[in-house]
C-alpha positions, 0 to 999 in steps of 0.5 A: 500500500502506497502512503500518499502525502497530504498535499497530494490528497488535496491536489487529487481532490481538486483543492487548489488555490487560485494562482497566476496563469502564464497563458492569460496573465491573470490570477485565476482558479485552477482545475485538476485534470490528471496526473502525469506518469513517466513512460516506461518506453525507452528513449530513442537514441539521438543520432546527432549526439555521439556521446559515449555511454558510461557504464561505471556510473551505476549505484552499488547494487547495480541499479541505475539511479532514479531520474528527477522526472519521477517526481510527482507532476500534475496536469492543471487547467486554468479556469479562465483560458482553459490552457493546460500546464504540467506542474510539479507538486512543489509549484502547486499551492493547495487550499487547506481549509479544514472543516472542524467536523473532520478533526479528531482531538488527538490530531489537534494542538491543545489550546492555551492563551499563552500559545501562538497560532497560525491561520488554519491551525487545528485546536482542541479546547479542553474547557469546551471539549471541542475541536476547531480551526483558526480562521482569523487572527487580529490584534486589539487596540490594547496590544493583545492578540485574538484568534477567531476559531470555528468550532463544530458545536459552538460556532465561531469564538474569539480566543486570546493568544500570546498572553504573557504571564508576570509573576506576582512579585513584580506587581509593584508600583515600579513595574506598573509604571514600566508597563504604562511607559511601554504602552505609551511608546507603542 
């Protein structure tokens, strides 16, 4: 059984981000057409080149090294101009919108207000007992950061992110003035 990468699964499902098309010169939606397979047919010898074939460049077990053409490549069609391009897997950007219904708590990061999260991260909120996906990141006027997470049952919730904890010893008059000065500098 061949293990497929997550990116390959997204490409085969047609979840490809809109990108620049060289045919029409616009940023357009892309459609998966098919997978490119290397041919098993041997290449005909070129009559113009007279380079000798070197037999000493084989690997230790006697098999020739795999060619770089064996890399995953896909036929992708532009939705606007219908021109088809052959693209390597690394050239294709996928649309990673994950539904919260598809997630298991074991696959997710446990939410903590002290953590830093990116758009599209899968989170498990222990207090709610639910899994969700980070949909947006925003900064508030006070300098705090908020993430908007979409949960299965609870819907969209705003959660704090990157909250700093200061020990109780530092809560003197000097530390409060330092905090005020820091806020004023921003």
